[in-house]
SERO-4910 file (N, C-alpha, C, O; in steps of 0.05 Angstrom, whole numbers):
BEGIN
 pado doro    nc1    nc2    nc3   cac1   cac2   cac3    cc1    cc2    cc3    oc1    oc2    oc3
  Unk    A     -5      6   -193     -9     23   -170      3     10   -145     16     24   -129
  Unk    A     -2    -16   -142      8    -29   -118     39    -31   -118     52    -27    -98
  Unk    A     50    -36   -142     79    -37   -144     92    -10   -138    113     -8   -126
  Unk    A     78     11   -147     88     38   -142     87     44   -112    105     57   -101
  Unk    A     65     35    -99     63     39    -70     85     24    -56     96     35    -37
  Unk    A     91      0    -64    113    -15    -52    139      0    -54    155      0    -35
  Unk    A    144     12    -77    169     27    -80    169     52    -62    189     58    -49
  Unk    A    146     66    -61    145     90    -45    147     84    -15    159     99      0
  Unk    A    137     60     -7    139     52     21    165     38     27    171     31     50
  Unk    A    181     33      7    207     19      9    203     -8     22    218    -15     40
  Unk    A    183    -23     13    177    -49     23    199    -69     14    204    -71    -10
  Unk    A    211    -83     33    232   -102     26    220   -128     17    228   -140     -3
  Unk    A    200   -138     32    186   -163     26    164   -157      6    141   -153     14
  Unk    A    170   -158    -20    151   -151    -41    129   -172    -43    109   -167    -57
  Unk    A    132   -195    -31    111   -216    -33     84   -206    -21     63   -215    -29
  Unk    A     86   -188     -1     61   -178     11     48   -156     -7     26   -148     -2
  Unk    A     62   -148    -28     52   -128    -46     47   -138    -74     48   -123    -93
  Unk    A     41   -164    -76     35   -176   -102      7   -167   -111    -13   -172    -97
  Unk    A      5   -153   -134    -21   -143   -143    -42   -165   -146    -66   -159   -143
  Unk    A    -34   -189   -151    -53   -211   -154    -67   -217   -128    -89   -229   -128
  Unk    A    -56   -209   -105    -68   -215    -79    -89   -195    -70   -100   -197    -48
  Unk    A    -95   -175    -87   -114   -154    -80   -138   -157    -98   -136   -160   -122
  Unk    A   -161   -155    -85   -187   -158    -99   -195   -132   -111   -193   -111    -99
  Unk    A   -204   -133   -136   -213   -108   -150   -237    -95   -136   -242    -71   -140
  Unk    A   -252   -111   -121   -274    -99   -106   -265    -79    -85   -280    -63    -76
  Unk    A   -240    -81    -77   -228    -63    -57   -212    -41    -70   -195    -28    -57
  Unk    A   -217    -36    -96   -201    -16   -111   -203     11    -98   -184     26    -96
  Unk    A   -227     19    -89   -231     46    -78   -214     50    -53   -202     71    -49
  Unk    A   -212     29    -36   -195     31    -13   -165     33    -21   -151     50     -9
  Unk    A   -157     17    -40   -129     19    -50   -123     46    -62   -102     58    -57
  Unk    A   -142     56    -77   -138     82    -90   -136    104    -70   -120    123    -73
  Unk    A   -152    103    -49   -151    123    -27   -123    122    -13   -112    143     -8
  Unk    A   -114     98     -8    -87     96      4    -65    106    -14    -47    121     -6
  Unk    A    -68    100    -40    -49    109    -60    -48    140    -61    -27    152    -61
  Unk    A    -72    151    -63    -74    181    -64    -62    194    -40    -48    214    -42
  Unk    A    -68    183    -16    -57    194      9    -27    192      9    -13    211     17
  Unk    A    -17    169      0     12    165     -1     26    185    -20     46    196    -14
  Unk    A     14    189    -43     24    208    -63     24    237    -52     42    252    -56
  Unk    A      3    243    -37      0    270    -26     20    275     -4     32    296     -2
  Unk    A     24    255     14     42    258     36     71    259     28     87    274     40
  Unk    A     78    244      8    106    242     -1    121    224     18    121    199     15
  Unk    A    136    236     37    151    219     55    135    213     80    120    230     90
  Unk    A    139    189     91    125    180    115    145    174    137    168    167    131
  Unk    A    136    177    161    152    168    184    152    138    185    137    125    170
  Unk    A    169    126    201    170     97    204    143     87    214    133     67    203
  Unk    A    131    100    233    105     92    243     83     93    222     66     76    220
  Unk    A     83    115    206     64    117    184     68     96    163     48     85    153
  Unk    A     93     89    157     98     68    137     88     42    147     75     27    132
  Unk    A     93     36    173     82     11    184     52     10    184     40    -11    178
  Unk    A     39     32    189     10     34    188      0     29    160    -20     15    156
  Unk    A     13     40    140      5     36    112      7      7    105    -11     -5     93
  Unk    A     30     -5    112     34    -34    105     13    -51    119      3    -70    107
  Unk    A      7    -45    144    -14    -60    159    -41    -56    145    -56    -76    143
  Unk    A    -47    -32    137    -73    -27    124    -75    -43     98    -96    -54     91
  Unk    A    -53    -44     83    -52    -59     58    -56    -89     64    -70   -103     49
  Unk    A    -44    -98     85    -47   -127     93    -76   -133    100    -86   -154     94
  Unk    A    -90   -113    112   -118   -117    120   -136   -120     96   -157   -132     98
  Unk    A   -129   -107     74   -148   -108     51   -139   -128     29   -151   -129      8
  Unk    A   -119   -145     36   -112   -166     17   -134   -187     17   -150   -189     35
  Unk    A   -134   -204     -5   -154   -225     -7   -152   -244     16   -166   -264     17
***
């Protein structure tokens, strides 16, 4: 799921999207972000930055 999000967000620095860095206790938050991303499809630059920042906030 995280790797797919990285592809959808076109993240260049994949090290911030390493699935090992995310705690399973935060699965619900990750799933919500994933579902929103799938629903929106394309994001603006600002939305992409916000998604990446939110992912950074929920890393271990």
